[in-house]
C-alpha positions in Angstrom: -30.4 -1.8 -43.9 -30.4 0.3 -40.7 -34.1 1.1 -40.9 -34.8 -2.5 -39.8 -33.5 -2.0 -36.3 -34.0 1.7 -36.0 -37.8 1.7 -36.4 -38.8 -1.2 -34.1 -37.0 0.4 -31.2 -39.3 2.6 -29.0 -36.8 4.3 -26.7 -38.6 7.0 -24.7 -36.5 6.9 -21.6 -33.6 8.9 -23.1 -36.2 11.6 -24.1 -37.7 12.1 -20.7 -35.3 14.4 -19.0 -34.2 14.9 -15.5 -36.9 17.4 -14.6 -39.6 14.7 -15.3 -37.7 11.7 -13.8 -35.8 13.3 -11.0 -37.2 16.7 -10.2 -40.7 15.3 -10.2 -39.6 12.8 -7.5 -40.2 9.7 -9.6 -36.6 8.4 -10.1 -37.2 5.5 -7.7 -40.5 4.6 -9.3 -39.1 4.3 -12.8 -39.2 0.7 -14.2 -37.6 -0.5 -17.3 -38.6 -3.1 -19.8 -36.2 -5.9 -20.9 -33.9 -4.3 -23.6 -33.8 -7.7 -25.3 -37.6 -8.2 -25.4 -38.5 -9.3 -28.9 -41.1 -7.6 -31.1 -43.3 -9.7 -33.3 -45.3 -9.3 -36.5 -48.1 -11.5 -37.6 -47.5 -13.0 -41.1 -49.1 -16.0 -42.7 -50.7 -17.0 -39.4 -47.5 -17.0 -37.3 -46.0 -14.4 -35.0 -42.5 -13.8 -36.4 -39.7 -11.9 -34.5 -38.6 -8.5 -35.9 -34.8 -8.1 -36.3 -33.5 -5.9 -33.5 -29.8 -5.8 -34.4 -27.7 -6.2 -37.6 -26.8 -9.8 -36.8 -30.5 -10.8 -36.9 -30.8 -9.8 -40.6 -29.6 -13.0 -42.3 -31.7 -15.4 -40.2 -35.1 -13.8 -39.4 -38.0 -15.4 -41.3 -40.3 -12.4 -41.7 -38.9 -11.7 -45.1 -37.7 -13.8 -48.0 -34.1 -13.8 -49.2 -35.2 -11.8 -52.3 -36.9 -9.2 -50.2 -33.8 -8.8 -48.0 -31.6 -8.5 -51.1 -34.0 -5.8 -52.6 -33.9 -3.9 -49.3 -30.1 -4.1 -49.1 -29.6 -2.7 -52.6 -32.2 0.0 -52.0 -30.6 1.0 -48.7 -27.2 1.7 -50.4 -28.8 3.7 -53.2 -29.6 1.2 -56.0 -33.3 2.2 -56.4 -35.3 4.9 -58.2 -34.4 8.5 -57.4 -36.7 10.7 -55.2 -39.7 11.8 -57.3 -39.5 15.5 -56.5 -42.7 15.8 -54.6 -43.8 14.9 -51.0 -44.0 11.1 -50.8 -46.3 9.0 -48.6 -44.7 6.6 -46.3 -45.8 3.8 -48.6 -44.2 5.3 -51.7 -41.0 6.1 -49.9 -40.5 2.7 -48.4 -41.5 0.8 -51.5 -39.1 2.9 -53.6 -36.2 2.6 -51.2 -36.5 -0.8 -49.6 -39.0 -2.8 -51.6 -42.5 -4.2 -51.2 -41.7 -6.8 -48.5 -40.2 -4.2 -46.1 -43.3 -2.1 -46.5 -45.9 -4.8 -46.2 -44.3 -6.8 -43.4 -42.5 -4.2 -41.4 -43.5 -0.6 -42.1 -47.2 -0.9 -42.7 -47.8 -2.6 -39.3 -45.5 -0.2 -37.7 -47.5 2.7 -39.0 -50.6 1.0 -37.7 -49.1 0.6 -34.3 -47.7 4.2 -34.0 -50.2 6.3 -35.8 -53.1 4.0 -36.3 -52.8 5.4 -39.8 -52.9 4.7 -43.5 -49.3 4.7 -44.8 -50.6 5.5 -48.3 -51.7 8.9 -46.8 -49.1 9.6 -44.2 -46.2 11.9 -45.2 -42.8 10.3 -44.9 -41.2 13.7 -44.3 -43.7 14.7 -41.5 -44.3 11.3 -39.9 -40.8 9.8 -40.0 -38.6 12.9 -40.7 -35.4 11.4 -39.3 -35.4 8.5 -41.8 -36.5 10.8 -44.6 -33.6 13.1 -43.9 -31.1 10.2 -44.3 -31.8 10.0 -48.0 -31.9 13.7 -48.4 -28.6 14.3 -46.7 -26.6 11.3 -47.8 -28.2 10.2 -51.1 -29.4 7.0 -49.7 -30.4 5.6 -46.3 -27.0 4.0 -45.7 -25.2 7.1 -47.0 -27.3 9.3 -44.7 -26.7 7.1 -41.7 -22.9 7.2 -42.3 -23.0 10.9 -42.7 -25.1 11.4 -39.5 -22.7 9.2 -37.5 -19.8 11.2 -38.8 -21.4 14.5 -37.9 -22.4 13.3 -34.5 -18.9 12.2 -33.7 -17.7 15.7 -34.5 -19.9 17.1 -31.8 -19.2 15.7 -28.3 -22.3 14.9 -26.3 -23.0 17.2 -23.3 -22.2 15.5 -20.0 -25.0 13.2 -18.7 -26.8 14.4 -15.6 -25.4 12.1 -12.9 -28.8 12.0 -11.2 -30.4 10.2 -14.2 -30.9 6.4 -14.1 -28.7 4.3 -16.3 -30.7 1.6 -18.2 -28.9 -1.3 -19.8 -29.4 -1.1 -23.5 -32.2 0.5 -25.4 -35.6 -0.1 -23.8 -38.9 1.4 -22.8 -39.9 2.7 -19.4 -42.9 3.3 -17.3 -43.6 3.9 -13.6 -44.3 1.5 -10.8 -48.0 2.3 -10.8 -48.3 3.2 -14.5 -47.8 6.4 -16.6 -50.5 8.3 -14.6 -47.8 8.7 -11.9 -46.0 11.3 -14.1 -48.8 13.9 -14.5 -49.9 13.3 -10.9 -46.3 14.0 -9.7 -45.9 17.1 -11.8 -49.3 18.4 -10.5 -48.3 17.7 -6.9 -45.0 19.6 -7.4 -46.8 22.6 -9.0 -49.4 22.7 -6.3 -52.1 25.4 -6.6 -50.7 26.5 -10.0 -52.6 23.6 -11.6 -56.4 24.1 -12.2 -58.6 21.1 -12.9 -62.0 21.2 -14.6 -61.4 24.6 -16.2 -62.6 24.7 -19.8 -61.2 27.5 -22.0 -64.1 29.0 -24.0 -62.6 32.1 -25.6 -59.3 34.0 -26.2 -59.4 37.8 -26.7 -56.4 39.8 -27.7 -55.8 43.0 -25.7 -55.1 46.3 -27.5 -51.9 46.3 -25.5 -49.7 43.2 -25.4 -51.4 40.2 -23.8 -54.6 38.2 -23.8 -57.8 37.7 -21.8 -58.8 34.0 -21.4 -62.3 33.1 -20.4 -62.9 29.8 -18.6 -65.9 27.8 -17.4 -65.0 26.6 -13.9 -66.8 24.7 -11.2 -67.2 28.1 -9.5 -68.5 29.9 -12.6 -67.0 32.0 -15.4 -63.5 33.2 -14.7 -61.3 35.4 -16.7 -57.4 35.3 -16.7 -55.1 38.0 -18.1 -51.8 36.7 -19.4 -48.9 37.8 -21.6 -48.5 34.4 -23.3 -50.7 31.4 -24.2 -49.6 27.9 -25.1 -52.4 25.8 -26.7 -51.5 22.1 -26.3 -55.0 21.0 -27.1 -56.0 19.0 -30.2 -55.9 21.0 -33.4 -59.6 20.8 -34.0 -60.3 22.5 -30.6 -57.6 25.1 -31.2 -59.2 25.8 -34.6 -62.5 26.6 -32.9 -60.9 28.9 -30.3 -58.8 30.7 -32.8 -61.6 31.3 -35.3 -62.5 34.8 -33.9 -58.8 35.8 -34.1 -57.6 34.3 -37.4 -59.7 32.5 -40.0 -56.5 31.4 -41.9 -55.0 29.8 -38.8 -58.3 28.2 -37.9 -58.8 26.8 -41.4 -55.3 25.3 -41.4 -55.7 23.7 -38.1 -59.1 22.2 -39.1 -57.4 20.1 -41.8 -55.7 17.6 -39.5 -57.5 14.3 -39.2 -57.8 12.3 -36.0 -59.2 8.7 -36.5 -60.8 6.7 -33.7 -58.8 4.2 -31.6 -59.9 1.9 -28.8 -57.6 0.5 -26.1 -58.8 -2.8 -24.7 -57.0 -4.3 -21.7 -57.8 -7.9 -21.0 -56.2 -10.6 -18.9 -55.8 -14.4 -19.5 -54.5 -17.2 -17.4 -50.9 -18.1 -18.4 -52.0 -21.5 -19.6 -54.1 -19.8 -22.2 -51.0 -18.7 -24.2 -50.1 -21.1 -27.0 -47.0 -23.1 -26.3 -45.3 -22.0 -29.5 -45.5 -18.4 -28.3 -43.7 -19.1 -25.0 -40.0 -18.5 -24.4 -38.6 -20.7 -21.6 -42.2 -21.3 -20.5 -43.1 -17.6 -20.3 -44.7 -15.0 -22.5 -41.8 -12.7 -23.2 -41.5 -9.7 -25.5 -42.6 -6.2 -26.1 -45.7 -7.2 -28.1 -46.9 -7.8 -31.6 -48.2 -5.9 -34.7 -50.7 -7.0 -37.3 -50.5 -6.0 -40.9 -53.9 -5.0 -42.4 -53.4 -7.8 -45.0 -53.5 -10.6 -42.3 -57.2 -10.7 -41.7 -57.4 -9.3 -38.2 -58.9 -6.1 -36.9 -56.6 -5.5 -33.9 -53.8 -3.2 -34.8 -51.4 -4.6 -32.2 -50.9 -5.9 -28.7 -48.5 -4.9 -25.9 -47.5 -7.6 -23.4 -48.0 -5.3 -20.4 -47.3 -7.9 -17.7 -44.2 -9.2 -19.5 -42.6 -5.7 -19.9 -43.2 -4.3 -16.4 -43.5 -5.9 -12.9 -46.7 -6.2 -11.0 -49.0 -5.5 -13.9 -50.9 -8.7 -13.4 -51.5 -11.2 -10.5 -49.4 -14.4 -10.4 -50.6 -16.9 -13.0 -52.1 -14.3 -15.3 -51.0 -12.1 -18.2 -52.2 -8.6 -19.1 -52.5 -7.7 -22.7 -53.1 -4.1 -23.9 -54.7 -4.1 -27.4 -55.4 -1.4 -29.8 -58.1 -1.5 -32.4 -59.5 1.0 -34.9 -57.5 3.7 -36.7 -57.7 5.3 -40.1 -58.6 2.1 -41.9 -61.2 0.9 -39.4 -63.3 3.9 -38.3 -66.3 1.7 -37.7 -65.2 0.9 -34.1 -67.0 4.0 -32.9 -70.3 2.2 -33.5 -69.3 -0.9 -31.5 -70.2 -1.5 -27.9 -67.4 -2.3 -25.3 -68.4 -6.0 -25.4 -68.2 -6.1 -29.2 -64.7 -4.6 -29.0 -63.6 -7.1 -26.5 -65.1 -9.9 -28.6 -63.2 -8.6 -31.7 -59.9 -8.5 -29.9 -60.4 -11.9 -28.2 -61.3 -13.4 -31.6 -58.1 -12.0 -33.2 -55.8 -13.2 -30.4 -57.1 -16.7 -30.6 -55.8 -16.8 -34.2 -52.2 -16.5 -33.2 -51.5 -16.0 -29.4 -54.3 -17.5 -27.3 -55.4 -21.2 -27.4 -58.8 -21.3 -29.3 -60.4 -23.3 -26.5 -59.1 -21.1 -23.6 -61.5 -19.5 -21.1 -62.7 -16.1 -21.9 -60.6 -13.1 -20.7 -61.2 -10.9 -17.7 -61.9 -7.4 -19.0 -59.7 -4.9 -17.2 -60.7 -1.8 -19.1 -62.0 -0.5 -22.5 -61.4 3.1 -23.6 -62.5 4.6 -26.9 -61.1 7.8 -28.3 -63.4 9.0 -31.1 -60.6 11.4 -32.2 -57.4 9.8 -31.1 -54.1 10.3 -32.9 -53.4 13.2 -35.3 -52.4 12.0 -38.7 -49.2 13.4 -40.2 -50.6 13.2 -43.7 -49.2 14.6 -46.9 -49.3 18.4 -46.5 -49.2 18.3 -42.7 -46.1 20.5 -42.3 -47.5 23.0 -44.8 -50.8 23.3 -42.9 -48.9 23.7 -39.7 -46.7 26.4 -41.1 -49.7 28.3 -42.5 -51.3 28.3 -39.0 -48.2 29.6 -37.3 -47.5 32.2 -40.0 -51.1 33.4 -39.9 -50.8 34.0 -36.1 -47.5 35.8 -36.5 -48.7 37.9 -39.4 -51.8 38.8 -37.5 -49.8 40.2 -34.6 -50.6 37.5 -32.1 -47.2 37.4 -30.5 -47.0 35.3 -27.4 -49.6 32.8 -28.7 -48.0 29.4 -29.2 -49.2 26.2 -30.8 -48.0 22.9 -29.1 -49.0 19.3 -28.5 -48.7 16.1 -30.4 -49.8 17.4 -33.8 -46.9 19.9 -33.7 -44.1 17.9 -32.1 -45.0 14.3 -32.9 -47.3 11.6 -31.5 -44.8 9.6 -29.4 -44.4 10.5 -25.7 -40.7 11.3 -26.2 -41.4 13.7 -29.1 -44.1 15.4 -27.0 -41.6 15.9 -24.2 -39.0 17.3 -26.6 -41.7 19.6 -28.1 -42.6 20.8 -24.6 -39.0 21.9 -24.0 -38.9 23.6 -27.4 -42.0 25.5 -26.4 -40.6 26.4 -23.0 -37.5 27.9 -24.7 -39.7 29.9 -27.2 -41.8 31.2 -24.3 -38.8 32.1 -22.3 -37.3 34.1 -25.2 -40.6 35.9 -25.8 -41.1 36.9 -22.1 -37.4 38.0 -21.9 -37.9 40.3 -24.9 -41.3 41.4 -23.5 -39.7 42.4 -20.2 -37.1 44.6 -21.9 -39.5 46.3 -24.4 
């Protein structure tokens, strides 16, 4: 059942390459979370650890023996065959691994990553690597074995010796938070970065190239360029591309972005329930909450447990997410109402009910937050790209999280893919 320990591992550090860690000057500011930090899922009023390695499978109490047995049989291929059409995440997981795996592991995982509805998310688009296991190997286990065999045939390229060497699989941030990364890149690029410039229109030249019109603090400014990379949300790209290609604009308008709020609050350490402490401390990556468990909050990250200096001595900092595709009503709530909802949820499983109220560190609401990789997502994306290509808009590229994936690591990988495409295009342009 490799999906059990593959999915809960959020490992971005190996996806952020040397140009971001080292060339940006941040190598010494990189901080790693504990690779052994447990993840938890709320089930029947209790926070239960998620298995992180194969040896955890027989003993973890998040699933029943029957549920584990069903998952094991399904993983080796004793389950209904693929239906021949694009499956949702829910359909794929229930068919392959059973109801308990879906309800107690994958459904909260979808809420935590996509803030989405797994009945609408596409397995192929949202979790393509796991989907390909069954496609390539006839089952999840068969596909895993085949993938390992193929990987062993291709030796890995030598690791850049400048890169840090974390112990085990873990997550990473920077000493003063993730904002250090764009700030460092901006500093290295210097005057090549423009802030507060709003792109208002794109016009294709009769010859190769484009004219971009910006609203800037100094007034309207036009820029002529050979290539354009749009890494903006798809609904904004749709509006900008409408004058150039109705088909591309229509395809990009089909992607849905539900609202999500991030609520950062702090409690004194003594507010944590004793049963949630490990050696007297709050330890772990965080917790996820299935929609069936009667709480609004999607999940909570133990920020001060993962990384140093995130909270003063004697306090804990918790980053909570609320909203998503199944709870769009958060946009009508005030900041205090969002804090109250999160605090109320936490007192059901992590915080003592009679503890003092939290200190509010920050509340941020994104009315259109995370693109949903719903059924048909890849088809719509292909239509948009093909429409631009067919219309003669060479040098106009689509990028960003709705193209590459919503996780930070996937966005970084997508950026390198885009850079390679742009380099190839400009090289051909130079010789034509």
